[in-house]
C-alpha positions in Angstrom: 10.8 -4.5 79.2 10.1 -4.1 75.3 11.3 -7.8 73.4 13.2 -7.4 70.8 11.7 -8.6 67.6 15.4 -10.8 66.6 17.8 -11.9 69.5 21.1 -13.2 68.5 24.3 -14.7 70.2 27.6 -15.4 68.8 29.7 -17.5 70.1 33.0 -16.2 69.0 36.5 -16.8 68.4 39.4 -15.7 66.2 39.0 -18.8 64.0 36.3 -17.8 61.8 35.3 -21.7 61.5 34.4 -21.6 65.3 31.8 -18.3 65.2 28.2 -20.0 65.5 25.4 -17.7 65.5 22.1 -18.8 67.1 19.0 -17.0 66.5 15.2 -16.6 67.8 12.5 -14.3 66.3 9.5 -12.9 68.2 6.5 -14.9 66.8 3.1 -12.4 66.9 1.7 -14.7 70.1 5.0 -13.7 72.2 6.8 -16.8 71.7 10.2 -16.8 70.2 11.3 -19.3 67.6 14.7 -20.8 67.5 16.7 -22.6 64.5 19.6 -24.5 64.2 23.0 -22.3 64.7 24.6 -21.7 61.7 28.0 -20.0 60.9 28.0 -16.9 62.1 30.7 -15.5 59.2 32.6 -12.2 58.3 32.7 -9.9 61.4 32.5 -7.0 59.5 29.0 -7.8 58.1 27.7 -9.7 60.7 25.7 -6.4 62.1 24.3 -5.6 58.7 23.3 -9.0 58.2 21.5 -9.2 61.8 19.7 -5.8 60.4 18.7 -6.6 57.1 16.9 -10.0 58.7 14.6 -7.7 60.5 11.7 -4.9 59.5 12.8 -1.4 59.5 12.1 -0.3 63.2 12.8 -3.4 64.8 14.7 -4.1 67.7 17.5 -6.4 67.4 19.4 -7.7 70.6 22.8 -9.2 69.4 25.2 -10.7 72.3 29.0 -11.4 71.7 31.0 -13.8 74.4 34.4 -11.9 74.1 35.0 -8.7 76.0 33.7 -5.5 75.6 35.4 -2.6 78.1 38.9 -2.5 79.6 40.7 -3.1 83.4 39.9 0.1 85.4 43.4 -0.7 86.7 44.6 -0.8 83.3 42.3 2.5 82.2 43.9 4.8 85.1 47.1 4.1 83.9 46.6 5.2 80.6 44.4 8.0 81.3 40.9 6.6 79.6 38.0 8.1 81.3 35.1 6.1 79.1 35.6 2.6 76.5 33.2 3.8 74.2 35.0 7.2 73.0 38.2 5.1 73.1 37.0 2.5 71.1 36.6 4.3 67.8 40.4 5.6 68.6 41.7 2.3 69.4 44.1 1.9 65.8 44.2 5.4 64.9 46.9 8.0 65.8 48.4 7.6 69.3 46.8 4.1 69.2 47.5 3.1 66.1 49.9 0.1 67.7 46.7 -1.0 69.8 45.6 -3.9 68.3 49.0 -5.1 67.0 50.1 -7.8 69.5 53.4 -7.5 71.0 56.0 -9.7 69.9 58.6 -9.1 73.1 57.9 -7.8 76.2 59.9 -4.5 75.5 57.2 -4.0 72.7 54.6 -4.0 75.8 53.2 -0.5 76.5 49.7 1.1 77.3 49.0 1.9 74.0 49.9 -1.7 72.6 48.3 -4.1 75.8 48.2 -7.7 74.0 50.6 -9.8 74.2 52.0 -12.9 73.5 51.9 -13.1 69.8 53.2 -16.7 69.8 54.5 -18.9 72.7 57.9 -19.2 73.8 59.5 -17.5 76.7 56.5 -15.4 78.0 55.3 -14.8 81.0 52.1 -13.3 82.3 54.3 -11.0 84.5 55.9 -9.5 81.4 52.6 -7.9 80.9 52.3 -7.0 83.8 55.7 -5.0 83.9 54.9 -3.6 80.3 51.7 -1.8 81.5 52.6 -1.2 85.1 50.4 -3.1 86.9 51.3 -4.1 90.4 49.4 -7.9 89.8 47.8 -10.0 88.0 44.4 -8.8 89.5 44.3 -5.5 87.9 44.6 -7.3 84.9 40.5 -8.2 85.5 37.4 -6.6 84.9 35.2 -7.0 88.0 33.0 -9.1 85.9 36.0 -11.4 84.9 36.7 -12.5 88.1 36.2 -15.7 89.8 32.7 -15.8 92.4 31.1 -18.6 93.9 30.0 -20.7 90.6 32.4 -20.3 88.6 36.7 -19.6 87.9 38.0 -16.2 86.9 37.4 -15.5 82.7 40.8 -14.7 81.1 42.3 -11.3 81.0 41.4 -9.4 78.3 45.6 -8.6 77.0 46.6 -12.1 77.6 46.5 -13.9 74.6 48.0 -17.4 74.6 46.1 -20.2 75.0 43.1 -22.1 74.7 40.7 -20.3 76.8 42.2 -16.7 75.7 39.9 -13.8 74.5 42.7 -11.3 73.5 42.5 -12.1 69.7 38.4 -12.2 69.9 38.1 -9.3 71.2 40.7 -7.6 68.4 38.1 -9.2 66.1 35.5 -7.7 67.4 36.0 -4.7 68.3 38.5 -3.8 65.2 36.5 -5.4 62.8 32.7 -5.2 64.0 31.9 -2.7 67.0 34.3 0.1 65.9 33.1 0.4 62.4 29.8 -0.1 63.3 29.6 2.6 66.3 30.9 5.3 62.8 27.9 4.5 61.0 24.7 6.3 62.2 22.6 4.0 60.2 22.7 0.9 62.0 21.6 2.7 65.5 24.2 0.5 67.0 23.7 0.9 71.5 26.5 -1.3 73.1 24.7 -2.1 76.9 25.7 -1.3 79.6 28.0 1.8 78.3 24.7 3.4 76.7 22.0 2.6 79.6 20.1 0.8 81.1 18.9 -2.4 79.3 15.0 -1.3 79.2 16.6 2.1 77.9 18.4 1.1 75.3 15.7 -1.5 73.8 13.5 1.3 71.9 12.4 1.0 68.3 15.1 0.7 65.3 18.0 0.2 68.2 20.2 -2.4 67.4 21.9 -3.3 71.0 25.0 -5.3 71.5 25.7 -6.7 74.6 28.5 -8.8 76.9 27.4 -12.3 77.1 29.6 -15.4 79.0 28.1 -18.8 78.2 30.3 -19.9 81.5 28.3 -17.7 83.2 24.7 -18.3 81.3 25.3 -21.7 82.3 25.0 -21.1 85.9 21.7 -19.5 86.3 20.7 -21.5 84.0 21.1 -24.4 85.7 23.4 -26.2 83.3 27.0 -26.1 85.6 28.6 -29.0 87.5 26.9 -31.9 85.2 30.1 -32.6 83.7 32.7 -31.2 80.5 30.3 -30.0 77.9 33.5 -30.7 75.4 31.9 -34.3 75.4 29.4 -34.9 73.4 27.8 -37.3 76.3 27.6 -34.9 78.9 26.0 -32.6 76.3 23.5 -34.7 75.6 22.8 -34.9 79.2 21.9 -31.4 79.4 19.3 -32.3 76.7 16.4 -32.6 79.0 17.4 -29.4 80.9 17.8 -27.3 77.9 14.5 -28.8 76.1 12.3 -27.6 79.8 14.5 -24.3 79.7 13.0 -23.6 75.9 9.8 -24.6 77.3 10.2 -22.0 80.4 11.1 -19.4 78.5 8.4 -19.9 75.5 11.1 -20.6 72.7 9.7 -22.8 69.8 12.5 -25.1 68.6 12.6 -25.7 65.1 12.8 -29.7 64.4 16.4 -29.7 63.3 17.4 -27.6 66.7 15.3 -29.8 68.7 17.4 -32.9 67.0 20.3 -31.3 67.7 20.2 -30.5 71.1 19.2 -34.5 72.0 22.4 -35.5 70.2 24.7 -33.2 72.1 24.8 -30.2 69.1 26.9 -33.5 67.4 30.5 -35.0 67.5 32.8 -33.0 65.2 35.0 -30.1 66.3 32.5 -27.4 66.4 29.5 -28.9 68.5 30.7 -27.7 71.6 30.4 -24.0 69.8 27.3 -24.5 68.3 26.1 -25.9 72.2 27.9 -22.4 73.3 25.8 -20.2 71.0 22.3 -21.9 72.0 23.0 -21.6 75.9 23.8 -18.2 75.6 21.2 -17.5 73.3 19.0 -18.9 76.6 20.6 -16.7 78.7 20.0 -13.9 77.0 16.2 -14.8 76.7 15.8 -15.8 80.4 16.9 -11.4 81.1 14.7 -10.3 78.4 11.9 -13.0 79.9 13.0 -11.1 83.4 13.7 -14.6 84.6 17.3 -13.4 85.4 18.3 -9.9 86.1 20.9 -7.8 83.6 23.0 -7.2 85.8 25.4 -3.9 86.4 28.6 -3.1 86.8 29.5 -1.1 89.7 29.3 2.5 89.6 33.5 3.1 90.3 33.9 1.5 87.0 31.0 1.6 84.6 31.9 4.2 82.0 35.1 1.4 81.3 34.7 -1.9 82.4 31.2 -3.0 81.1 29.4 -6.4 82.1 28.2 -9.3 81.4 24.4 -9.9 80.4 23.2 -11.7 83.4 25.5 -11.6 86.0 24.3 -10.5 89.1 25.6 -9.5 91.9 29.8 -8.5 92.2 32.3 -11.0 91.8 34.8 -11.8 94.4 39.0 -11.0 94.0 40.2 -13.0 90.9 41.5 -16.2 92.1 
């Protein structure tokens, strides 16, 4: 596998203040130099800013922890056979209302699937009825379902609560990925839709992949050690994070080393900085071939996508 010159991981949120970006740059001897996570900034310029950080012809791999793909059951109902062609259509023509979050149950449809706009009298059953799905199970992609080492992720189209990912996906798809796909100069390839990881990491390519820090925490040996929302717990993870950096040949900037030992701080963005770095290490573990990239089941591959570093199949959603 060809190593990218630049590896980036963004802990994503609909709230711009909670988007944090961890970067690692390949050095001549094969190590990666990593710096303290920084605010990721605006979605519509992020990929262009990453491209500007590397020389022309360089390979860039960028990970984002929002869903990239559609639940297969929804796709079948909507007549969608592949995700990428539809990604460029969402928000336009017959899909003009796709990104408009439904305010009332009767507004939910296959062409307007995100719900609810605000709390109060809402239910996941409204979403199931509006989309014509039989059960909550059908709201999940295979990679989002619970498995033995972690619980289920939040379903794509649900937009309420602290764990919801729907609004983050909207900003990521509408403001970043879809416009970038229309710009041939970026040479954007979205894994796994564009091919196997070693196939898309070609000179000049900017490769985007879906990540999930909770999944990375599992295969990096960080899971089950208390809540990462607490600074004391994040400090307890420091020894393991520093060991992982050494194993993966990551040279830490002194400020990053200090931040790791301090649990990334005590402010409201500390967990986001922590997740951005954990996600970065997870990506590097895949690039160093310490962890398989993973692949979606063939039956759902064109529409559902996959989480980078998630090996095997998930179990049915809990």
